[in-house]
N, C-alpha and C positions, 0 to 999 in steps of 0.2 A: 504493500499499499504506499501511498504517498499523501502528505498533508500540504495544503496550499494556503498561503496567506497573501492576499492582495493589499496593496497600498498605493498611495499617490493620488487618489481621487481628490476632488474638490470643486469649488466654484470658480469659473473662469469666464471672461467675456468672450463674446463671438470674435473669432480671428486669433484667439490665443492658443496657448499650448500647454499640454500636461504630459507627464511621463508616468505611466503606471508600471509597477513592479509586481512580481508574483514570486515569492520565495517558497521553495519546495524543501521538504524534509521527508526522510524515510528512505524508500527504495531508491536505487540509483537513478539520478535525474536523467542521464542521457539514455535511459531505456524508453523515455516518453517523448511522443510528439506533444507539443504544447499549443494550446489555442487560447484566444480570447473571444468572448461572446458578450453580448449586452442585452438588457431587457429594460425597455422603457415602460412607464406606467400603462396598464391596459394593453400591452402588446406581448407577442410571443418572444421568447429568447431568440436571438438571432446571431449568426456567425459573423465575426469581425475579421479574424486573421488566424492563421495557423502556421507553425514552423516545424519541420522535421527534427529528428533527434540530433542531427549534426549541423542543422541550419541550412542544409543544402537545397531544401525545398520549402517555399514560402508561397502562401496564397492569401489573397485579401478579398473581401466583399467589395463589389463595385462601388458601393456608397462611401468607402473609406480609401479607395485605391488613389495613390498619389499624395494622400494627406497623413496616413498613419503608417508606422514602420514597426514591424515586429522584429525582435532579436532575442537571443538568448546567450547566457554565459554559463556553460556547463561546470566551470570551475567554482562558480558562486551559487549553483543550483537556483538560478533566477532566469525568468523570462520577462521581457519589457514590452511595452507598447508605447511608442512615442506618437503623440497625437498632436498634429499642427493644423492650423487653419480651422479651428473648431467651430462648429455650427450649432445652433440651438437644437436641431434634430439629433445631435450626438448625445444629448442628455439621456442618461440611462444608468442603471447599475451595470458595472462591468465585471465580468466573472472570467476567472482563469480555469482552464481545464487541462488535465493530463490525461493523455490517451496512450496506454501501455503498448509499445511497439507500433502505434498507429493503426491498430486493428480495429478500433471502435468497439471492442468487447468490454474492456476494463477502463472505465472513465472515472476520473475523480475531479471534484469541483471545489473551488475556494468559496469563501463566504460572500465575496463581491465587495466592490468599492463604488461609491456613488460619484458620478460625474455630472455636474450641472453646468450648462453653458447658457449664459444670459445674453439676450439680444440687445 
């Protein structure tokens, strides 16, 4: 198993930036594909970005492509989400997810961190 703790959320004006972090503990971090998801009030949780265990494969939702950057530091057991040019529609609780070997079978979630973008 792996435990995940997100941090870095907050209140920012439109056009601003935030950097989210997700620190992992437990099983070997490099065994996991890591992802960021978000859930706005009254909406389904949606995919934001994912990164493979070595960082060689990265995918983004169209809504964040060109503005958000996912990265990971396996030595620090941490995955990051750099968010630039933030928009009010980016307001959501952001969740970190660990997917063992990228198989989609064993998934672990953090508790989430709130991001609020004011217009």
